[in-house]
C-alpha positions in Angstrom: -3.4 -8.0 -17.4 -5.4 -10.3 -19.4 -9.5 -10.3 -19.0 -9.7 -13.0 -18.0 -6.8 -13.9 -15.3 -8.0 -9.9 -14.1 -12.0 -11.0 -13.8 -10.8 -14.4 -12.1 -8.6 -12.4 -9.4 -11.6 -10.2 -9.1 -13.8 -12.8 -7.5 -11.3 -14.3 -5.9 -10.8 -11.0 -4.1 -14.6 -10.4 -3.4 -15.5 -14.4 -2.7 -12.2 -14.6 -0.6 -13.7 -11.3 1.5 -17.0 -12.7 1.8 -15.9 -16.4 2.9 -13.3 -14.9 5.5 -15.6 -12.6 7.0 -18.1 -15.1 7.1 -15.7 -17.6 8.8 -14.7 -15.0 11.5 -18.1 -13.8 12.5 -19.0 -16.1 15.1 -15.8 -15.1 16.9 -16.0 -11.1 16.7 -15.4 -9.7 19.7 -14.3 -12.9 21.6 -10.9 -13.6 23.1 -8.7 -15.8 21.2 -9.5 -18.0 24.4 -13.1 -17.8 24.4 -13.3 -18.5 21.0 -11.7 -21.8 21.4 -13.5 -22.7 24.1 -16.6 -22.2 22.5 -15.9 -23.4 18.6 -12.1 -25.3 19.3 -10.4 -23.9 15.6 -12.8 -22.3 14.1 -12.6 -24.3 10.3 -16.1 -23.7 8.8 -19.1 -21.9 9.2 -20.9 -21.3 12.5 -23.7 -19.8 13.7 -22.8 -17.0 16.2 -24.4 -19.2 19.1 -27.0 -21.4 19.8 -30.6 -18.8 20.2 -32.7 -21.9 21.4 -29.6 -22.2 24.0 -29.4 -18.7 24.7 -33.2 -18.4 25.0 -33.8 -20.7 27.8 -30.6 -19.6 29.5 -31.7 -15.2 29.5 -34.2 -15.3 31.9 -32.4 -13.0 34.4 -31.4 -10.8 31.9 -33.6 -7.2 31.1 -35.4 -7.5 28.0 -33.6 -4.8 26.1 -30.5 -6.6 26.7 -31.4 -9.9 25.5 -33.2 -8.1 22.4 -29.6 -6.4 21.5 -27.5 -9.5 22.2 -30.1 -11.5 19.7 -30.5 -8.3 16.9 -26.4 -9.3 16.9 -26.6 -13.4 16.1 -25.8 -14.4 12.8 -26.7 -17.9 10.8 -23.8 -19.8 9.7 -22.2 -18.5 6.3 -23.8 -14.7 6.9 -20.9 -12.5 6.3 -21.1 -9.3 8.1 -20.7 -5.2 7.3 -16.9 -5.7 6.0 -18.3 -7.1 3.0 -21.2 -5.2 2.4 -19.5 -1.9 2.7 -17.0 -3.1 0.1 -20.1 -4.8 -1.8 -21.4 -0.9 -2.4 -18.3 0.4 -3.0 -18.3 -2.7 -5.4 -21.5 -1.3 -7.3 -21.0 2.8 -6.8 -17.3 1.8 -9.2 -19.6 0.0 -11.4 -22.0 2.7 -11.9 -19.9 5.6 -12.5 -17.3 3.6 -13.8 -14.7 4.6 -11.5 -14.8 6.2 -8.1 -17.2 9.4 -7.3 -17.3 9.9 -3.4 -21.3 11.6 -3.7 -22.3 8.2 -5.3 -20.6 6.3 -2.8 -22.0 8.1 0.4 -25.1 7.9 -1.6 -25.3 3.9 -1.7 -23.8 4.2 1.7 -26.5 6.0 3.3 -29.3 4.0 1.4 -28.6 1.0 2.8 -28.8 2.6 6.7 -32.5 2.2 6.5 -34.8 1.1 7.5 -34.2 1.9 11.5 -35.3 0.5 14.5 -35.9 -2.8 17.0 -35.6 -4.9 14.0 -33.2 -3.0 12.2 -30.8 -1.8 14.1 -29.1 0.4 11.2 -31.2 -1.0 8.3 -29.3 -4.0 6.6 -26.4 -3.6 7.9 -25.1 -6.4 10.4 -22.2 -5.1 12.6 -22.1 -1.5 11.8 -19.3 0.3 14.3 -20.2 3.7 15.7 -17.8 5.3 13.5 -19.4 4.4 11.0 -23.1 4.7 11.7 -22.5 8.7 12.8 -20.4 9.1 9.8 -23.8 8.2 7.9 -25.9 10.2 9.9 -23.6 13.1 9.4 -23.6 12.5 5.6 -28.0 12.5 6.0 -27.5 16.1 7.6 -25.6 17.5 4.2 -22.0 17.0 5.7 -19.5 17.6 2.9 -18.5 14.3 2.3 -14.4 14.7 3.2 -15.4 16.4 6.7 -18.6 13.7 7.4 -16.1 10.9 8.8 -15.3 10.8 12.4 -11.8 11.2 13.9 -11.3 7.7 14.0 -8.0 5.6 14.1 -10.5 2.3 14.2 -10.5 -0.2 10.9 -13.6 1.3 9.1 -12.1 2.6 5.6 -9.5 -0.3 5.7 -11.8 -3.4 5.6 -14.1 -2.4 2.6 -11.5 -1.0 0.4 -10.5 -4.0 -1.6 -12.6 -3.1 -4.9 -10.3 0.0 -5.3 -7.2 -1.6 -5.3 -9.3 -4.1 -7.5 -10.3 -1.1 -9.9 -7.4 1.0 -9.8 -4.4 -1.9 -9.8 -3.0 -0.5 -13.1 -2.7 3.4 -11.8 -1.6 3.7 -8.0 -0.9 7.3 -8.3 -4.8 7.9 -8.9 -5.7 5.0 -6.2 -3.6 7.0 -3.4 -5.9 9.8 -4.3 -9.1 7.8 -4.1 -8.3 5.7 -1.1 -8.1 8.7 0.9 -11.5 10.4 -0.8 -13.6 7.0 0.4 -11.7 7.0 3.9 -12.5 10.1 4.9 -16.3 9.6 4.2 -16.3 7.7 7.6 -12.7 7.8 8.9 -10.9 11.3 9.2 -7.7 10.1 11.2 -4.7 10.2 8.8 -3.5 6.5 10.3 -6.9 4.9 9.1 -6.6 6.3 5.9 -2.9 5.3 6.1 -4.5 1.6 7.1 -6.9 1.5 3.8 -3.7 2.6 1.8 -2.1 -0.5 3.0 -4.8 -2.9 2.2 -5.5 -1.4 -1.0 -2.4 -1.1 -2.3 -1.4 -4.7 -1.3 -4.3 -5.8 -3.4 -3.1 -4.3 -6.4 0.4 -5.7 -5.5 -0.7 -8.9 -5.4 -3.1 -8.8 -8.1 -1.2 -9.5 -11.4 0.9 -12.3 -9.9 0.6 -16.2 -10.6 3.1 -17.3 -7.7 3.2 -16.3 -4.3 5.2 -13.4 -3.4 8.5 -13.2 -1.0 7.3 -11.8 2.0 9.8 -9.5 3.1 10.0 -8.1 -0.6 6.9 -7.8 -0.7 6.3 -5.7 2.6 9.7 -3.6 1.5 7.6 -2.6 -1.6 3.9 -2.1 0.3 5.8 0.2 2.5 7.2 2.7 -0.2 3.3 2.7 -1.3 2.2 3.8 2.1 5.0 6.4 2.9 4.3 8.5 -0.2 0.1 7.8 0.5 1.1 9.4 4.0 2.8 12.2 2.4 0.2 12.8 0.2 -2.3 12.8 2.6 -0.2 15.6 4.5 0.0 17.6 1.6 -4.0 17.7 0.2 -5.6 16.5 3.1 -4.6 18.9 6.0 -8.2 20.8 6.2 -9.7 17.4 6.6 -7.3 14.8 7.9 -7.3 14.9 11.4 -4.2 13.6 13.6 -1.6 15.4 11.0 0.9 16.5 13.6 1.8 13.4 15.9 0.2 10.5 13.3 1.4 11.2 10.0 3.8 7.8 9.4 1.9 5.8 12.5 1.0 3.4 10.7 3.9 2.9 7.9 6.2 2.9 11.6 4.1 0.1 12.8 3.7 -1.6 9.2 8.1 -1.5 9.2 7.9 -3.4 12.3 7.1 -6.1 10.7 9.8 -6.7 8.9 11.6 -7.9 12.5 9.0 -10.1 12.9 8.9 -12.6 10.0 11.1 -15.0 11.3 8.9 -15.5 14.8 5.9 -17.6 14.8 2.5 -16.3 14.5 1.4 -16.1 18.2 4.7 -14.6 19.1 4.5 -12.1 16.5 1.2 -10.9 17.0 1.9 -10.3 20.4 4.7 -8.3 19.6 2.5 -6.3 17.1 0.0 -6.2 20.2 2.3 -4.6 22.7 3.5 -1.9 20.2 -0.6 -1.1 19.3 -0.8 -0.6 23.2 2.0 1.7 23.6 0.6 3.9 21.0 -3.4 3.7 22.1 -5.4 5.1 25.3 -6.7 1.2 25.0 -4.2 -0.7 27.3 -5.6 -4.1 26.5 -6.5 -3.5 22.6 -3.9 -6.2 21.9 -3.1 -7.6 18.2 -6.6 -7.8 17.1 -8.9 -4.9 18.2 -10.7 -2.4 15.9 -7.7 0.0 16.3 -5.3 -0.1 13.0 -1.9 -0.5 14.7 -3.8 -3.9 16.0 -6.1 -5.7 13.7 -5.4 -3.9 10.3 -1.1 -4.3 10.9 -2.2 -8.4 12.0 -4.3 -9.0 9.0 -1.2 -8.1 6.7 1.0 -10.3 8.9 -1.1 -13.1 9.0 -1.1 -12.9 4.9 2.7 -12.4 5.0 3.5 -15.6 7.4 1.1 -17.5 5.1 1.3 -16.8 1.8 1.0 -19.9 0.2 -2.4 -20.7 0.3 -5.8 -18.9 0.3 -7.3 -21.7 4.0 -4.3 -21.7 5.8 -4.7 -17.9 5.8 -8.0 -17.4 6.4 -7.8 -20.0 9.3 -4.7 -18.4 11.0 -6.7 -15.3 11.0 -10.2 -15.9 12.2 -8.9 -18.0 15.3 -7.3 -14.7 16.7 -10.2 -13.7 18.6 -11.0 -9.7 19.0 -12.1 -8.4 15.2 -11.9 -11.8 14.1 -14.6 -10.8 11.1 -12.0 -8.2 10.2 -9.4 -10.2 10.2 -10.4 -12.6 8.1 -12.1 -10.5 5.7 -9.5 -8.2 5.1 -6.9 -11.6 4.6 -9.2 -13.1 2.8 -9.5 -10.4 0.2 -5.4 -10.2 -0.2 -5.2 -13.9 -0.3 -7.8 -13.9 -2.7 -6.5 -11.1 -4.9 -3.2 -13.2 -4.9 -4.2 -16.8 -5.7 -7.4 -16.1 -7.8 -11.0 -18.5 -7.4 -9.0 -21.5 -8.2 -7.6 -21.6 -4.7 -10.9 -20.7 -2.5 -12.2 -24.3 -1.2 -15.2 -25.1 -3.1 -17.3 -25.8 0.5 -16.3 -22.4 1.8 -17.7 -21.1 -1.7 -20.7 -23.2 -1.4 -21.5 -22.3 2.2 -20.7 -18.6 2.1 -24.0 -16.4 1.7 -25.0 -14.6 -2.1 -21.6 -16.5 -3.3 -23.2 -16.4 -7.1 -24.1 -12.8 -6.3 -20.2 -11.8 -5.0 -19.1 -13.1 -8.0 -21.1 -11.5 -11.1 -20.4 -8.1 -9.0 -16.2 -9.0 -9.1 -16.6 -9.7 -12.7 -18.9 -6.6 -13.6 -15.9 -4.4 -11.7 -13.7 -5.7 -14.0 -15.5 -6.8 -17.5 -17.5 -4.0 -19.3 -18.9 -6.9 -21.3 -20.7 -8.7 -18.4 -24.5 -8.7 -18.2 -26.1 -7.1 -15.5 -29.3 -8.6 -15.8 -27.8 -11.9 -14.7 -28.0 -10.7 -11.4 -30.5 -9.0 -9.3 -29.7 -5.9 -7.6 -27.6 -5.5 -4.1 -30.2 -3.9 -2.4 -32.5 -6.7 -3.0 -30.3 -10.0 -2.3 -29.1 -8.3 0.8 -32.4 -7.2 1.9 -33.8 -10.9 1.3 -30.7 -11.9 3.4 -31.4 -9.3 6.5 -34.7 -10.7 5.9 -34.2 -14.3 6.2 -31.9 -13.7 9.4 -34.6 -11.6 11.1 -37.3 -14.4 10.2 -34.7 -17.1 12.3 -34.2 -14.1 14.8 -37.8 -13.3 15.4 -39.2 -16.6 17.4 -36.8 -15.8 20.2 -37.2 -12.1 20.3 -39.1 -10.6 23.5 -42.7 -9.0 22.0 -41.9 -4.8 21.4 -43.7 -2.6 23.8 -46.0 0.0 22.4 -43.3 3.0 22.8 -41.4 0.8 20.5 -43.7 0.1 17.6 -44.6 3.9 17.8 -40.4 5.2 17.0 -40.8 2.0 14.2 -43.8 3.8 12.4 -42.1 7.4 13.2 -38.7 6.0 11.7 -37.1 6.9 15.4 -34.5 8.2 14.0 -33.3 10.8 17.0 -33.9 7.5 19.5 -31.9 5.1 17.0 -29.3 7.5 17.4 -29.3 7.5 21.5 -29.8 4.0 21.6 -26.9 3.3 18.8 -24.4 5.9 21.2 -25.8 3.8 24.6 -25.5 0.1 23.0 -21.6 1.3 21.8 -20.5 1.9 25.5 -21.2 -1.5 27.0 
């Protein structure tokens, strides 16, 4: 693939991911109906909610709950940890000129600090429980193959796009490295297979100059995912979980999409949700929950139903509710990989945070001649965005108690771990 074409597609992938992620962030955690009631049809960047209005009406809430909700607020154009983790993966690939689990793990841990009241888990915005627990395990010295949780959520799949770019010309190497990067945080075989699906979809569309036939692309993708599931069983018996019952769980769910391609989008997503619920102990997970047979399969389906344009695919994804930020990130990455930078609407590129820095990172990923001195460090521009967001939240936050101040000065590691878990139970 010519350098210019590859660079254009790499930029399309990573900036497209950031756009979709930031567009979907305000609707994350809302049902489709709640999202529609609050935003109408999401087509542009929005604040998560009106901070001033929330503060005025939050009198009945306990301070802890009020602080938690405000700490989840994001301004328009800010992406979440989906894109942040992808950028860290991108950074590790640039540093090592290839995938290295130790380097990736070290960077993931680095960005998880500081911790405490103002920074729930370092600079990460919206990091989930499985991810946080895995990072804590890595910090305690866990093997990179054993640190991940036995979780079938979408955390490994949502950040995987840079690996699909880097190893697009070597799909055997891609399969091996997807396993290595996935088990850092998610060791369930279906979570690993879902990451394989997204990585290979990026790799398959990257060299294309025209939109593919959806059914043919799905068949091609299925072949690679099934091969990857076999590889996981052959090489990962000691560290990949759920192999006995779940080895082909993701490819089985993916194969069902062939029967949904002629349905309208809403009906197809309903079918995905019904099947996901039949395989899960969470009866209301639907087609957009964090479970990989839900949100990751739906992301692939939304893309296949909208292969013609970037914007239509992303808008369709983010208006489904549920894991809207992840749906937007995954669909934005795949659509950006297919269509390249010219397909990204200028108004959305201008509105997403750090677009110029992400563009340079994407170029550095595939072109060694790009001057790294032209961009600030990832740590610098991510920290500056985090500081800006905190400055916007600060006027609405209750004053910290003395115990919280001491916890912040001490690092609060033990308290932070309990706090993160308790919040996720709500």
